[in-house]
C-alpha positions in Angstrom: 34.3 4.5 -5.0 31.0 4.8 -3.1 28.2 2.5 -3.4 25.1 4.1 -5.0 22.2 4.3 -2.5 19.1 2.7 -3.7 16.4 5.3 -3.3 13.0 4.0 -2.6 10.4 6.4 -3.4 7.1 6.0 -1.5 3.9 7.6 -2.5 3.2 9.3 0.8 -0.4 10.3 -0.3 -1.1 6.7 -1.0 0.4 5.6 2.3 -1.9 8.1 4.0 -4.8 6.8 2.0 -4.1 3.2 3.2 -4.0 4.5 6.9 -7.3 6.4 6.3 -8.9 3.3 4.7 -8.0 1.1 7.7 -9.3 3.7 10.2 -12.6 4.5 8.3 -13.4 0.8 7.7 -12.2 -0.1 11.2 -10.4 -3.0 9.6 -7.2 -4.7 10.6 -4.1 -4.9 8.3 -4.6 -8.7 8.4 -8.1 -8.3 6.8 -7.3 -5.5 4.5 -4.2 -7.0 2.8 -6.0 -9.9 1.0 -8.8 -7.4 -0.1 -6.0 -5.2 -1.6 -4.4 -8.2 -3.3 -1.2 -8.1 -1.2 0.3 -10.0 1.6 -0.1 -8.8 5.2 3.8 -8.6 5.4 3.9 -6.4 2.3 1.2 -4.1 3.8 2.9 -3.8 7.1 6.3 -3.0 5.6 4.7 -0.6 3.1 3.0 1.3 6.0 6.3 1.7 7.8 8.2 2.6 4.6 10.3 -0.5 5.0 9.1 -2.5 2.0 12.4 -4.1 0.8 11.5 -7.4 -0.8 10.0 -6.3 -4.0 9.1 -3.5 -6.4 7.4 -0.6 -4.6 5.9 0.8 -7.8 4.3 -2.6 -8.5 2.8 -2.7 -4.9 1.6 0.8 -5.2 -0.1 0.0 -8.5 -2.0 -2.8 -6.8 -3.1 -0.4 -4.0 -4.1 2.3 -6.5 -6.2 -0.3 -8.4 -7.8 -1.4 -5.2 -8.8 2.2 -4.3 -10.1 2.8 -7.9 -12.3 -0.2 -7.6 -13.4 0.9 -4.2 -14.4 4.4 -5.5 -16.3 2.8 -8.4 -18.3 0.5 -6.1 -19.2 3.4 -3.8 -20.2 5.5 -6.7 -22.6 2.9 -8.1 
């Protein structure tokens, strides 16, 4: 009997948005992670699609919330 492979689905559009944010703001991962409400380790692993010590969907929810807040601040 084969072991089921745990598929980890990454939101590639969100990953690209993280990269774009770091580039546009010229900000390091170390500075960005606390702003995003996640650890630097989590951000690093997420960027490399190697996040394995937690719930990817929960991490992506935090990132989506961060970008929503950013958009609202820029709009006002």
